[in-house]
C-alpha positions, -999 to 999 in steps of 0.1 A, spaced: 47 -289 -945 37 -320 -925 60 -309 -897 44 -275 -896 10 -289 -894 19 -312 -866 35 -284 -845 12 -268 -819 10 -231 -823 3 -212 -790 -16 -179 -791 5 -149 -786 -7 -114 -777 10 -83 -788 34 -103 -809 55 -78 -828 56 -99 -859 47 -85 -893 12 -90 -905 25 -103 -938 35 -136 -923 2 -155 -929 14 -186 -914 17 -170 -879 -14 -172 -858 -19 -141 -837 -46 -123 -818 -48 -86 -816 -58 -66 -786 -91 -56 -801 -99 -93 -805 -100 -98 -768 -133 -104 -751 -123 -83 -721 -102 -53 -732 -67 -52 -719 -58 -30 -689 -25 -22 -703 -19 10 -721 -9 12 -756 27 21 -763 16 57 -770 -3 59 -738 25 43 -718 50 68 -731 27 97 -722 22 82 -687 59 78 -683 64 114 -692 42 126 -663 53 101 -636 83 119 -620 65 150 -608 35 130 -597 57 107 -576 74 136 -559 40 151 -550 27 119 -537 58 114 -516 55 150 -502 18 143 -493 27 111 -477 55 128 -457 33 156 -444 6 131 -433 33 110 -417 47 138 -396 12 149 -385 2 114 -378 33 109 -357 26 141 -338 -10 131 -331 2 97 -320 28 110 -295 4 136 -282 -21 108 -276 6 88 -259 17 117 -237 -20 124 -228 -24 88 -217 7 89 -195 -2 124 -182 -36 111 -172 -20 81 -155 4 104 -136 -25 127 -126 -45 98 -115 -16 85 -95 -12 119 -77 -49 121 -70 -49 85 -56 -18 92 -35 -30 124 -19 -65 111 -17 -53 81 2 -39 104 28 -73 119 35 -98 103 60 -124 80 46 -152 98 27 -177 82 50 -164 103 79 -166 136 60 -191 160 75 -197 197 75 -182 212 107 -203 233 130 -205 269 123 -176 289 138 -182 303 173 -189 339 182 -169 358 208 -188 384 228 -166 409 246 -182 429 274 -170 455 299 -171 454 337 -206 469 337 -218 443 312 -220 467 283 -212 452 249 -177 462 236 -177 441 204 -186 408 188 -156 391 173 -143 357 163 -152 337 133 -188 349 131 -201 379 148 -236 374 134 -264 348 128 -267 325 98 -291 338 71 -308 316 45 -300 321 9 -335 332 0 -338 354 32 -308 376 24 -308 403 -2 -307 387 -37 -280 412 -47 -255 394 -24 -254 360 -41 -256 376 -76 -226 399 -68 -205 371 -54 -211 348 -84 -205 377 -109 -170 384 -96 -160 350 -81 -177 322 -101 -199 332 -130 -205 295 -140 -213 283 -105 -247 268 -114 -232 250 -145 -200 234 -134 -195 202 -113 -174 217 -86 -144 224 -107 -145 249 -136 -122 237 -164 -128 269 -184 -119 291 -155 -89 269 -146 -77 271 -182 -81 309 -182 -61 312 -150 -33 291 -164 -32 311 -196 -29 343 -176 -1 328 -156 17 320 -189 11 355 -204 18 376 -173 41 354 -154 18 353 -124 -17 344 -115 -39 374 -123 -71 355 -121 -82 327 -97 -92 293 -110 -110 281 -78 -148 278 -78 -170 288 -49 -173 251 -41 -135 248 -39 -132 279 -17 -159 265 6 -140 232 8 -108 250 17 -125 271 43 -142 242 59 -116 215 59 -81 227 48 -53 251 57 -44 280 34 -11 264 23 -3 268 -14 8 232 -20 -1 205 -46 -14 182 -19 -38 209 -6 -50 217 -41 -57 180 -49 -76 176 -17 -95 208 -23 -107 194 -57 -117 160 -41 -136 178 -14 -153 201 -39 -165 171 -59 -178 155 -27 -197 187 -17 -213 189 -52 -224 153 -49 -237 157 -13 -254 191 -14 -274 212 -38 -260 243 -54 -282 265 -33 -270 248 -1 -234 252 -11 -238 289 -19 -257 295 14 -229 277 34 -203 298 16 -220 331 22 -225 324 59 -189 313 66 -166 333 43 -144 360 58 -153 396 48 -125 415 67 -124 435 99 -132 403 120 -164 396 101 -173 361 91 -205 356 71 -227 381 54 -248 389 84 -218 399 105 -203 419 77 -236 437 69 -240 447 105 -203 457 108 -201 478 77 -237 491 72 -254 487 106 -282 466 90 -291 429 84 -280 411 52 -317 410 44 -317 447 38 -285 452 18 -287 474 -13 -270 467 -46 -241 490 -39 -236 475 -5 -237 440 -19 -211 449 -45 -188 462 -18 -192 429 2 -185 408 -28 -155 429 -37 -139 421 -3 -136 384 -10 -104 388 -31 -84 403 -3 -106 409 28 -79 425 50 -63 447 23 -96 458 7 -115 463 39 -131 498 41 -116 501 76 -81 501 61 -85 514 25 -119 529 17 -108 540 -18 -96 505 -27 -129 490 -14 -150 514 -35 -129 508 -66 -133 470 -62 -171 475 -58 -172 493 -91 -156 463 -108 -182 440 -93 -211 462 -105 -196 462 -140 -194 424 -140 -230 421 -129 -241 443 -157 -220 424 -182 -237 392 -172 -271 407 -174 -279 404 -137 -287 441 -134 -300 468 -158 -282 499 -170 -304 521 -148 -296 500 -117 -259 502 -125 -260 540 -128 -278 544 -95 -254 521 -77 -224 539 -92 -236 573 -82 -246 562 -46 -217 541 -32 -222 522 1 -219 542 33 -205 529 65 -217 530 101 -201 559 121 -207 543 155 -185 513 146 -157 532 128 -151 558 155 -153 535 186 -121 533 206 -134 502 223 -123 483 192 -87 488 203 -97 469 234 -114 442 213 -83 438 191 -62 434 222 -85 408 236 -84 388 204 -46 387 205 -46 374 240 -73 347 237 -52 319 221 -27 321 248 -54 317 275 -78 291 262 -63 280 229 -86 275 199 -121 288 204 -145 259 197 -178 273 210 -195 306 216 -179 324 245 -183 355 266 -152 375 275 -155 397 306 -129 425 304 -116 449 331 -125 479 309 -150 504 323 -169 516 292 -178 548 309 -142 556 315 -133 544 280 -157 569 265 -145 597 287 -109 590 277 -118 589 240 -137 621 242 -109 639 259 -82 628 234 -104 636 204 -115 670 217 -79 682 224 -68 671 190 -98 687 173 -92 720 190 -54 721 188 -44 697 160 -38 722 132 -25 749 155 0 727 173 6 702 145 -6 672 166 -26 644 150 -26 614 174 -30 606 211 -32 576 234 -43 570 269 -40 540 293 -54 537 328 -46 509 352 -57 503 387 -36 490 416 -43 454 408 -30 457 372 -65 458 356 -67 480 326 -97 503 331 -94 523 298 -72 520 267 -75 544 238 -51 535 210 -55 565 187 -76 594 175 -99 574 153 -102 537 149 -117 541 114 -86 558 100 -61 535 117 -64 503 136 -28 505 148 -29 505 186 -5 532 198 -13 524 234 2 489 234 22 487 201 38 521 194 73 525 209 83 562 214 109 581 234 95 589 268 118 618 275 118 630 311 89 606 319 117 580 323 135 600 350 117 585 379 137 553 373 169 572 374 159 587 407 147 553 420 181 538 413 198 568 431 175 565 461 181 528 464 219 535 465 216 560 494 204 593 480 172 609 494 149 637 483 170 661 504 202 652 486 217 682 469 232 684 434 245 714 415 223 722 385 247 738 361 260 734 325 280 702 325 299 682 299 301 644 298 327 637 272 315 655 241 279 655 254 264 686 270 229 679 284 210 711 286 179 721 306 148 731 288 150 767 278 186 768 290 178 778 325 198 765 355 191 767 393 224 760 410 224 738 441 190 721 444 176 691 462 166 660 442 130 667 450 132 701 433 153 687 404 127 661 396 98 685 400 115 710 376 127 681 354 164 694 354 183 674 328 218 682 342 209 666 376 194 635 360 226 630 339 247 634 370 227 608 389 229 584 360 267 588 360 268 582 398 247 550 399 257 537 365 234 533 334 231 495 341 215 503 375 189 525 358 181 498 333 177 472 361 154 495 381 132 502 351 129 466 341 121 456 376 92 481 377 77 468 345 95 481 314 98 453 289 112 470 258 150 468 252 169 496 270 203 510 260 226 512 291 242 546 283 241 579 300 215 594 276 190 569 291 186 595 319 168 617 295 145 589 281 161 581 247 152 544 248 118 538 233 88 523 253 51 519 248 25 539 267 11 507 282 44 495 297 54 529 309 21 534 327 23 499 342 58 507 355 44 536 375 18 514 392 42 502 421 45 539 431 7 540 435 1 507 453 29 507 478 57 490 459 41 459 442 43 450 406 10 434 396 2 414 365 -12 438 339 -43 423 324 -74 432 304 -93 399 305 -110 391 338 -130 360 329 -140 338 300 -171 317 301 -188 293 276 -224 296 264 -235 271 291 -219 292 319 -189 271 325 -157 291 333 -129 285 308 -105 310 323 -104 334 353 -76 358 363 -68 350 399 -34 367 401 -27 385 434 -10 417 440 23 407 426 58 407 441 72 436 460 97 454 438 105 485 459 105 489 497 79 510 515 106 535 525 116 540 489 80 543 478 75 571 504 106 591 491 97 586 454 61 598 460 75 628 480 96 638 450 70 631 423 41 650 440 63 681 434 58 678 397 20 681 401 20 706 430 47 730 418 65 716 389 59 709 352 25 692 356 6 718 376 -22 717 350 -29 681 361 -36 689 398 -71 682 411 -88 675 445 -69 642 451 -33 638 462 -15 630 430 20 625 417 36 619 383 61 630 357 59 649 324 81 640 294 90 657 262 113 641 236 136 661 214 120 688 193 86 680 209 81 648 188 65 632 218 47 647 248 38 626 279 24 627 313 21 596 335 5 603 369 -13 584 396 -34 586 427 -38 559 454 -67 547 432 -56 548 395 -25 552 373 -30 569 340 -5 576 311 -12 600 282 8 605 250 5 630 221 24 631 189 24 622 152 28 588 136 55 600 112 75 615 140 71 651 129 77 676 157 48 693 173 48 731 179 64 733 213 39 709 229 53 696 262 41 670 287 28 697 309 4 709 282 -20 686 263 -11 654 281 -16 670 315 -49 685 304 -62 652 291 -50 634 323 -68 660 345 -100 657 326 -100 619 327 -90 616 364 -115 641 377 -143 621 360 -128 587 371 -126 598 408 -161 613 410 -178 599 441 -147 579 452 -134 587 488 -101 606 488 -71 585 498 -35 596 504 -6 582 484 12 553 500 44 557 520 57 587 540 88 608 542 96 639 563 118 664 545 149 677 562 165 712 561 175 717 525 211 728 517 214 765 507 214 772 470 245 789 455 250 809 423 258 789 392 283 814 377 313 798 393 304 762 385 331 745 363 323 723 333 325 686 341 333 654 323 325 619 334 357 617 355 349 649 373 320 634 394 327 622 429 314 587 434 288 597 459 292 632 474 283 634 511 258 661 516 229 668 539 202 643 535 224 615 521 217 581 537 230 546 537 219 526 506 186 508 510 184 471 507 177 461 471 143 447 464 136 424 435 171 426 419 208 421 425 230 447 442 238 475 419 273 479 404 292 512 407 295 533 376 324 524 353 337 540 322 330 509 302 293 512 310 289 542 287 286 527 252 286 557 229 285 595 229 253 615 227 248 647 208 236 679 224 199 680 232 174 701 251 155 671 263 161 635 253 185 637 224 190 607 201 223 587 206 247 587 177 250 555 157 288 552 158 299 528 185 329 540 206 342 540 241 348 565 269 386 563 263 381 574 226 359 602 238 385 615 262 412 613 236 390 632 212 387 603 187 
């Protein structure tokens, strides 16, 4: 017992000993001052029963939050690196730009005033064509319409519109292409003022930087005003004032709602949507602008209905003026004469506006009176004086329906109007107007050139053959001198288009423009000289200083005086007694008609000692006219124009002279054999033949050779088309 008393007994909690043992000191859980946090065995067992499912749920939640957290983390990391990369690109391309301290708004683009020889205004062109108008001076509909369709958040963004940019990118992802633009008006102004239209990352970055600078430097109103006075509205119009006067004949101050919508609609694609090219597309775009204005509350429903029912109308005087063909030609030539236009300039042209209006009136009247009856829809006229100055140039029936210049750009088959170059080559090789050829059905390989209406005249002089436009004689001459000699003569005279050196060239199968064909006749009118054809006489700056002046002389001699006399003796026959009798008037005149196969093209190019004029009629799609020949509509238009152009001018004879000799007697054609290319004598000696004249402006001509004929030509009445299959004369003779 003593040992038990001496032994220290430590307290024990939750001792599993039996309560019956009195000698064991123990403390129960309920005896604690602070209750135990442990659970009783019953509670522990219940907790253990629930723990497996709870653990799995907690793990699942921890896993989901872990994946989401990692996703957020890596997105954040990528955003940081993307921002660093973007900043690097901006810094790199920004460093390539000049210092911001040197940035300044460039002066407004210059205007180009184009006038005629009499000082009359032809057109205002260039980058402006109108004065600058203040934002609060112009019609309020204009800025509203532009913002509605181009940049509806203009007054709320800082130069770049993140919402608009995001929308454009989303459309790119959905549709695979950009259906909406993301550039703000400020960005567009920056591009127009400082940058090129290249679609590169560098230009886009620089555009954004410049837009931010503009927003910091200028107010929103100033930016909008600069934009509206400089942006391109199509048809050569830069700025709202130029566009308003060009399209509506009024100032931008007086533009209506419908007119403002049309102007704003052009900004998406000024050239394609211009009413000059596609009025329907322009009107459809204007309807979209009006709908956008109504959607944004800029106009009321009543205003929308009124504008929809009364679309903008255009100015008739501008849209029908053929002088715009002249203005377009001037604008094409300016860069090559003075380079970039940096200041307002005045361009003095060689065009006489009185003659220009006469030419336009004649072309339009003949088409109006005969278009439906003869199936003809287009015409062109070019008139050039002996110095090469273009006095009138009409490029089509109506500039409003088509700005394509048929006078200087359309290449068409000249038909028999090309024959003078065949006769020129023959005369230069020793023939004369008195030389005789047999006009009869002939065969050159598999080609049988036929006269118009199938009529033949037997033995005729070259003068008669050219006056009556006999195809068989022209083909014979081409075989005698060789197609290469014909090509050389035509190019020496002024033809610049590519010519095919085959026998069919004698009937005008190679295509040329009215301008170059008319220019190639000028040496016949001025005594044998090829002048520089020009339409710009002088260019002066606003201060009067001369930037350019045409000082070209008469040009080199390309044919001798003797040849000029013989050619004029032959070509007067066409006007006096041949196919162009309807062109004759009080002046000595000469020329040649031309009609391509199936009357697809009808020409007359004629001249006096004062003026050379070429006229063409046809259809743009190449459809045949109803038996229209060069001696019909073209000769009538030429006569009407030349009579007015020579009014009050002293009569002068054509240059050169030639005395006809006794013509050889004509014989019947019944006994004439069919010929092939080997049946022609090289140069038959007949009355009127002479020794070849010395060549002027070119190398001596080669004699015809079988290799010079490249391919066969199908039968034709006048000017048949060559076949496409390349072959040789040997294959033709062998029947291959």
